[in-house]
C-alpha positions, -999 to +999 in steps of 0.1 A: +484+128-151+466+113-178+447+146-186+480+164-186+496+140-211+467+144-235+467+182-232+504+184-241+500+160-270+474+183-284+499+212-281+521+201-308+527+223-339+519+212-374+534+229-405+522+231-441+548+219-463+547+246-489+563+279-487+546+312-496+559+343-516+558+377-498+571+397-528+540+419-531+537+427-494+573+433-481+601+458-484+637+459-472+657+487-456+691+491-445+700+497-407+738+499-413+760+490-441+797+499-442+827+490-463+853+469-446+830+462-415+811+433-400+778+441-383+760+412-368+738+391-345+709+413-332+694+384-316+724+385-291+715+420-281+677+427-281+650+449-297+626+473-280+598+494-294+574+523-284+550+527-314+572+537-344+603+542-324+624+510-324+658+504-309+678+473-317+713+463-306+742+446-327+779+440-328+800+462-349+834+447-360+858+445-390+853+424-420+879+395-426+871+365-448+874+333-428+895+307-447+879+279-426+844+289-436+835+305-402+821+340-395+838+366-417+849+388-387+883+399-379+889+384-343+923+403-340+905+438-341+881+451-315+843+449-319+818+474-304+784+470-291+762+494-310+726+503-311+704+516-342+672+537-335+643+544-359+616+570-354+596+560-384+589+523-380+621+509-395+622+529-427+653+549-416+679+545-388+706+563-369+735+546-351+742+551-315+770+540-289+751+527-259+760+541-225+766+506-210+801+506-225+826+533-214+847+556-236+873+527-239+846+504-252+850+480-222+823+470-198+818+487-165+823+469-133+791+451-119+769+471-096+743+462-072+707+473-070+697+492-039+663+504-049+641+480-071+634+487-107+599+499-116+592+475-144+559+492-150+577+522-165+564+525-201+599+536-213+615+505-197+642+484-215+660+454-202+691+438-218+706+405-208+741+395-218+766+371-206+761+368-168+744+400-161+718+426-172+712+463-177+681+485-176+670+517-191+641+539-181+643+564-210+640+543-241+676+531-243+691+566-241+708+558-209+715+525-191+722+514-156+743+484-147+756+458-153+740+438-123+754+404-119+730+374-119+736+342-098+749+313-119+723+288-105+750+262-098+766+263-133+801+276-142+787+305-160+758+320-178+750+327-216+723+353-215+706+369-244+676+392-240+644+373-236+620+385-208+584+391-200+572+421-177+547+408-154+541+434-128+558+464-112+581+442-094+581+411-114+599+400-146+604+365-159+635+360-180+645+331-201+684+325-204+709+297-210+737+284-186+768+266-193+767+228-190+781+213-157+815+208-175+816+243-192+807+250-228+771+259-241+745+252-229+710+247-213+682+270-212+664+279-179+636+301-167+645+327-139+624+353-121+626+384-099+596+396-077+615+425-060+623+447-087+656+430-099+675+430-066+673+391-065+668+364-091+656+328-084+656+297-106+621+288-116+628+258-138+653+242-163+640+238-200+646+205-212+675+180-203+711+191-202+727+182-236+755+157-238+789+168-227+806+157-259+786+177-283+753+193-280+738+226-269+704+242-261+706+279-263+689+312-271+653+307-259+627+329-276+597+329-254+560+343-252+534+342-227+503+322-238+468+334-231+461+306-206+490+317-186+517+292-198+549+299-217+560+288-251+597+289-258+615+280-291+651+268-284+681+268-306+696+233-308+727+216-320+739+181-316+741+146-328+707+138-342+700+104-360+738+098-359+749+130-376+755+166-364+726+189-369+713+222-359+676+229-355+648+246-335+625+228-311+596+241-289+590+236-252+557+244-233+553+252-197+518+251-183+528+260-146+544+294-146+577+281-158+584+255-133+582+225-156+586+222-194+576+197-220+591+193-254+566+193-281+568+172-314+568+203-336+583+226-347+615+209-355+628+233-380+662+225-396+676+262-398+712+249-399+721+271-369+699+301-365+679+312-336+640+320-338+622+350-323+585+351-312+563+383-314+527+385-299+508+405-326+479+428-321+455+404-336+464+380-309+483+356-333+520+348-328+547+355-355+578+334-356+607+347-377+641+329-381+671+329-404+677+303-431+713+291-434+709+267-462+704+276-500+684+296-507+699+317-478+676+343-463+650+352-437+615+332-431+585+335-410+554+315-399+521+326-382+502+308-355+465+317-351+459+292-321+486+298-295+513+278-311+491+246-316+495+247-353+514+271-377+507+284-411+528+278-442+563+291-444+567+328-455+599+337-475+606+371-464+638+370-485+660+344-502+687+365-518+716+358-493+751+351-506+760+325-478+750+310-445+766+338-425+733+358-416+702+357-396+697+362-358+666+383-362+645+403-339+609+413-347+584+439-334+551+452-347+544+488-355+511+508-349+500+502-387+500+464-382+533+458-401+560+437-386+597+451-385+623+422-386+659+432-381+689+409-388+722+406-401+728+397-438+752+388-464+742+400-499+758+391-533+766+428-541+793+430-513+814+408-490+807+425-457+779+415-433+754+444-426+723+449-405+692+447-426+655+453-419+623+437-434+590+454-431+562+429-439+525+425-434+516+394-412+479+397-422+485+395-460+474+365-480+505+351-495+504+332-527+520+297-528 
């Protein structure tokens, strides 16, 4: 046990304090921007890529300014699940309606998997949402499901898409469940070894947050080269006597069964999740929204499996309010990263889906 404690202490993440400018190595594109509409939250849906073909999901509703300061979406009008597809590495996009919603835009009845899913299919995509999942074997053109997941002794699940394919029949997914008394939430690691027919609890990630006010949700996870997992959790709760919203990291050295909180990162994003991407170089990219002035999207790079992280890279800082972020990131064949998020720009009140294409290997000036 002494050896393990020393090992995990060494796996803390340290950040350089100064941010970097990426003005010469990035450019922005628009996925969808419509007058009178609210397009948001790609992190709640997922992103998938095959070379320069990229698909991302998002919610498409109607814009309405919230007088209480909340999200500027009209809760009295219907929202739709949408997808955007790019065939040129994020430069241009087309909008699609996914087949996992029927013509009345309501979810289909849950189904049961009789034959196992072949997770080794190169055109596979999985989407986790709520308490169920869908799968596609044709690059998100058609979807099968939903397939209901067990609730693992909790009142319900709060799934977002975060999974690792580990074989023809095996996928490990990282989701969140409601706390014992309801409300969000606590993350957990689950796994199927029979092509999705059954799912088992592998391990809870961290302690269950307090019932009064506290949540741990939206894990963003990557497999480490030594066989472990690193997961960045979106947190909210009472911290040092005040309500705060931050990111914190957990490490599992034993295939997801046990998890250890790391000292760093503890990033005060003011309520935005992170996403992790394994780069072709072997490095890890972390991107996240920044909900404090100057509002925008930021990134960090780790060259040593998450033990330390480089300086913060400002991908953009021209947001008009906190109502933005929830990014997803993939890397295209030329090495550039494609980060998709929702954004609020000063030139219009509506929220839209934006895209930033940036070079993770560039030398950014302080």
